[in-house]
C-alpha positions in Angstrom: 94.2 107.6 63.5 93.8 103.8 63.8 94.5 101.9 67.0 95.8 98.4 67.5 96.1 96.2 70.6 98.8 93.6 70.4 98.3 90.7 72.9 100.8 88.1 73.8 98.2 85.3 73.4 94.7 84.9 72.0 92.0 86.0 74.4 88.3 85.7 73.8 87.5 89.3 74.9 83.8 89.0 73.7 83.3 85.8 75.6 84.8 87.3 78.8 82.5 90.3 78.3 79.5 88.1 78.1 80.5 86.1 81.2 81.4 89.3 83.1 77.9 90.6 82.5 76.5 87.4 84.0 78.8 87.8 87.1 80.9 84.8 86.1 84.3 86.6 85.9 85.9 90.0 86.2 85.9 92.3 83.2 89.0 92.5 81.0 90.4 96.0 80.6 91.5 95.3 77.1 87.9 94.7 76.0 87.0 98.2 77.3 90.1 99.8 75.7 89.2 98.1 72.4 85.7 99.4 72.5 86.7 102.9 73.6 89.2 103.2 70.7 87.5 101.0 68.2 90.8 99.2 68.0 91.8 96.2 66.1 93.1 93.3 68.2 96.1 91.2 67.2 97.6 88.1 68.8 99.6 85.0 67.7 97.2 82.9 65.7 99.0 80.2 63.8 101.1 82.4 61.5 103.8 80.6 59.6 107.1 80.8 61.5 110.3 81.6 59.6 113.8 80.6 60.4 114.5 84.3 61.3 111.6 84.2 63.8 113.2 81.3 65.5 116.6 83.0 65.5 115.2 86.2 67.0 113.4 84.2 69.7 116.8 83.2 71.0 117.1 86.8 72.2 113.6 87.6 73.2 110.0 86.3 73.1 108.7 83.2 71.2 108.8 82.5 67.5 105.0 82.9 67.3 105.3 86.4 68.7 107.7 87.4 66.0 105.5 85.8 63.3 102.5 87.8 64.6 104.5 91.0 64.7 105.6 90.5 61.1 102.0 90.2 60.0 101.0 93.3 62.0 103.9 95.3 60.5 102.4 94.8 57.0 99.2 96.5 58.2 100.4 99.7 59.9 101.9 103.0 59.0 102.5 106.5 60.5 98.8 106.9 61.0 98.5 104.1 63.5 99.1 103.6 67.3 100.0 100.2 68.7 99.6 99.2 72.3 101.4 96.0 73.3 100.2 94.4 76.5 103.7 93.0 77.5 107.3 92.7 76.4 106.6 89.2 75.0 104.7 90.7 72.0 106.0 94.3 72.5 109.7 93.7 71.7 108.9 91.9 68.3 106.4 94.6 67.4 108.8 97.4 68.3 111.6 95.8 66.3 109.6 95.1 63.1 107.0 97.9 63.1 109.5 100.4 64.6 111.9 99.8 61.7 109.4 101.0 59.1 110.2 104.4 57.4 106.6 105.4 58.1 106.5 103.7 61.5 103.5 103.8 63.8 103.5 105.1 67.3 104.3 102.3 69.7 103.5 101.8 73.4 104.8 98.7 75.3 103.9 97.6 78.8 107.0 96.3 80.4 106.3 94.1 83.4 109.7 92.6 84.1 112.3 93.9 81.7 115.2 94.2 84.1 116.6 90.8 83.3 119.6 89.7 81.2 117.6 88.9 78.1 115.6 92.1 78.5 118.7 94.2 78.8 120.2 92.5 75.7 117.1 93.0 73.7 116.7 96.7 74.6 120.2 97.5 73.5 120.7 95.1 70.6 117.4 96.1 68.9 117.8 99.8 69.7 114.4 99.9 71.3 114.9 103.3 72.8 114.5 104.7 69.3 111.6 102.5 68.3 109.2 102.8 71.3 107.4 106.0 72.0 106.1 105.2 75.5 107.4 102.7 78.0 104.7 101.7 80.4 105.6 100.2 83.8 103.9 99.4 87.1 106.6 99.2 89.7 109.4 101.4 91.1 112.3 99.1 90.1 111.1 98.8 86.5 110.5 102.6 86.3 114.0 103.4 87.5 115.6 100.7 85.3 114.0 101.9 82.1 114.8 105.6 82.9 118.5 104.9 83.7 119.3 102.1 81.4 117.9 103.7 78.3 118.4 107.4 79.4 114.9 108.4 78.3 112.9 111.4 79.7 110.0 111.2 82.1 107.6 112.2 79.3 108.2 108.8 77.6 107.5 106.7 80.7 103.9 106.0 81.8 103.6 104.6 85.3 100.2 102.9 85.5 99.8 100.7 88.6 98.0 97.3 88.8 94.2 97.4 88.8 91.3 95.1 89.7 87.6 95.0 88.8 86.0 96.5 91.9 82.6 95.6 90.5 83.4 91.9 90.6 85.7 91.7 93.7 83.4 93.2 96.3 82.8 92.8 100.1 80.0 90.3 101.0 78.8 87.9 103.7 80.8 84.9 104.8 79.7 81.4 103.9 77.0 79.9 106.2 79.0 76.7 106.8 82.3 78.4 107.9 83.4 76.6 111.0 86.7 78.3 112.1 89.0 81.1 111.1 90.5 81.0 107.7 93.8 82.3 106.2 93.6 82.6 102.4 96.3 83.0 99.9 96.0 83.2 96.1 98.3 82.9 93.1 101.6 81.1 92.2 103.8 83.8 90.6 106.8 84.3 92.9 104.9 82.8 95.8 106.5 81.2 98.9 104.0 78.8 100.5 106.8 77.1 102.4 107.0 80.2 104.6 103.2 80.4 104.9 103.2 76.7 106.0 105.9 77.3 108.6 104.0 80.4 109.9 100.6 78.7 110.2 101.2 75.0 110.8 100.5 75.2 114.5 97.6 77.7 114.4 94.0 76.7 114.9 93.0 78.0 111.4 92.2 76.6 108.0 94.8 77.7 105.4 93.2 77.7 101.9 95.2 78.4 98.8 94.0 79.1 95.3 97.2 78.2 93.3 96.9 76.0 90.3 99.3 75.1 87.5 100.0 72.3 85.1 103.7 73.0 85.7 105.0 70.6 88.3 108.2 72.6 88.7 106.3 75.7 89.5 104.3 73.9 92.2 107.3 72.2 93.7 109.1 75.6 94.0 106.2 77.3 95.7 104.9 74.6 98.0 106.5 72.6 100.8 107.2 68.9 100.1 104.5 68.0 102.6 101.7 70.5 103.4 100.5 70.9 107.0 97.2 69.2 107.9 95.5 72.6 108.1 96.6 73.7 104.6 94.8 72.9 101.4 95.2 73.9 97.8 92.7 73.7 94.9 91.5 75.5 91.8 88.6 78.0 92.4 86.3 79.3 89.7 86.0 83.1 89.7 82.8 83.4 91.8 84.2 80.8 94.3 87.4 82.8 94.5 85.4 85.9 95.5 83.7 83.9 98.2 87.0 82.6 99.3 88.3 86.1 99.8 85.1 87.1 101.7 85.5 84.1 104.0 89.1 85.0 104.9 89.9 86.4 108.3 93.3 87.2 106.9 94.7 87.2 103.4 98.4 86.3 103.3 100.4 87.3 100.2 103.7 85.4 100.7 106.4 86.2 98.2 110.0 85.7 97.3 111.8 88.9 96.6 111.4 90.3 93.1 111.7 93.5 91.1 108.3 93.7 89.6 104.7 93.8 90.8 104.3 90.0 91.5 101.6 89.6 94.2 100.0 93.0 93.4 96.9 91.4 91.9 96.2 89.3 94.9 96.7 92.2 97.2 94.2 94.4 95.3 91.6 91.7 95.0 91.8 91.0 98.8 91.5 94.7 99.5 88.6 95.1 97.1 86.8 92.4 99.1 87.6 94.5 102.2 89.8 91.8 103.9 92.8 92.4 106.1 96.2 91.5 104.5 99.6 90.3 105.6 102.1 90.6 102.8 105.8 90.3 102.1 107.7 93.5 101.5 109.3 93.1 98.1 111.3 95.5 95.9 108.5 95.4 93.3 105.7 96.3 95.7 107.1 98.4 98.5 107.0 101.9 97.0 103.8 101.9 94.9 101.5 99.4 96.6 102.3 99.0 100.3 101.3 101.5 103.0 101.8 100.9 106.8 98.2 101.7 107.6 96.6 99.2 105.2 98.5 95.9 105.1 100.7 94.3 107.8 104.1 94.1 106.0 106.8 91.5 106.8 110.3 90.7 105.6 111.1 88.2 102.9 111.3 84.6 104.1 110.5 85.7 107.7 108.0 83.0 108.9 108.1 84.2 112.5 107.2 87.8 111.5 104.4 86.5 109.2 103.0 84.3 112.0 103.1 87.3 114.3 101.3 89.5 111.8 98.6 86.9 111.1 98.0 86.2 114.8 97.9 89.9 115.5 95.2 90.5 112.9 93.2 87.4 114.1 93.3 88.6 117.7 92.5 92.2 117.0 89.5 92.2 114.7 88.7 95.9 115.2 92.2 96.9 114.0 92.0 94.3 111.2 88.7 95.7 110.0 90.0 99.3 110.1 93.0 98.3 108.0 90.7 96.4 105.6 88.5 99.5 105.3 91.5 101.7 104.4 92.8 99.2 101.9 89.3 99.0 100.4 89.1 102.8 100.0 92.6 102.8 98.4 91.7 100.2 95.8 88.3 101.6 95.0 89.7 105.1 94.6 93.0 104.4 92.9 93.2 100.9 91.5 89.9 100.4 89.8 89.5 99.2 86.2 87.8 102.4 85.1 90.7 104.6 86.2 93.2 102.3 84.5 91.3 102.4 81.2 90.9 106.2 81.4 94.6 106.8 81.9 95.6 104.3 79.2 93.1 105.5 76.6 94.1 109.2 77.2 97.8 108.4 76.7 97.1 106.5 73.5 94.9 109.2 72.1 97.6 111.8 73.0 100.0 110.1 70.5 
């Protein structure tokens, strides 16, 4: 049996491993999976793009994903197992490799497939018959895959988000910290307009790690004018850990969505043992949010978010108790080692 990891983009797994050993960044789970399975790694790498690749990309993924999948399809047979890290590369791999008479076993991680293009691709390409295991990490995606494709539980792997609990760890606050800090991290499905409205009149510093070259993404997430106590910049990995440690409250402010957007920031904050106020979304509510860990508020409810933040700031003992419970949850159930163990066992079972 030979294993293959199909990535949506090129990643220097060896470079990340070297940096992780030096404490410069978190470990990448795909590097560990690769080493455990002695797997070959594949990603778009300048393959020639055909007119058919361009045509198929109108339905799903990008032309380079289809070109990479074509190349991979020439290397695999019934003695192979392919794990695809997302639907971007997974759909092309399933279509092209799954159509082979001696097709390999295929596992695809679907992050957010319950969209129009996703629905069309699943049915048009007959993916229920080409993918052996559908991997998901949120309740809405689990229920969608089960009902839309009418597939049994045995072909669905629910594997929740993870974080590197050896990199994101509790630690002392910065010596030059002058006043209370509210921290927020990330851009995907974030709503910093609500955070600004909730904190503009509070005697706190609001520090955001949210960076993108996409001006549209920034304009959608942030208010036109940020309050004086709010700042945004890019933080290197070690600085990001310290930012979490300095936080009196970590606020994860989201627009509603049906996948696990915001889950990574939630787990990183909890791994650093910090209290969290977070938006209740469809994608997070069932698998990630518990009432005794984070303070949970409604979507676009600035008043409730303000109340949650102020409550945590004014009740440090309760905040620390919640942070401790969140920390235990992440360390015990959302660590990288557990994630890799479950995934590797599933791939070997095929």
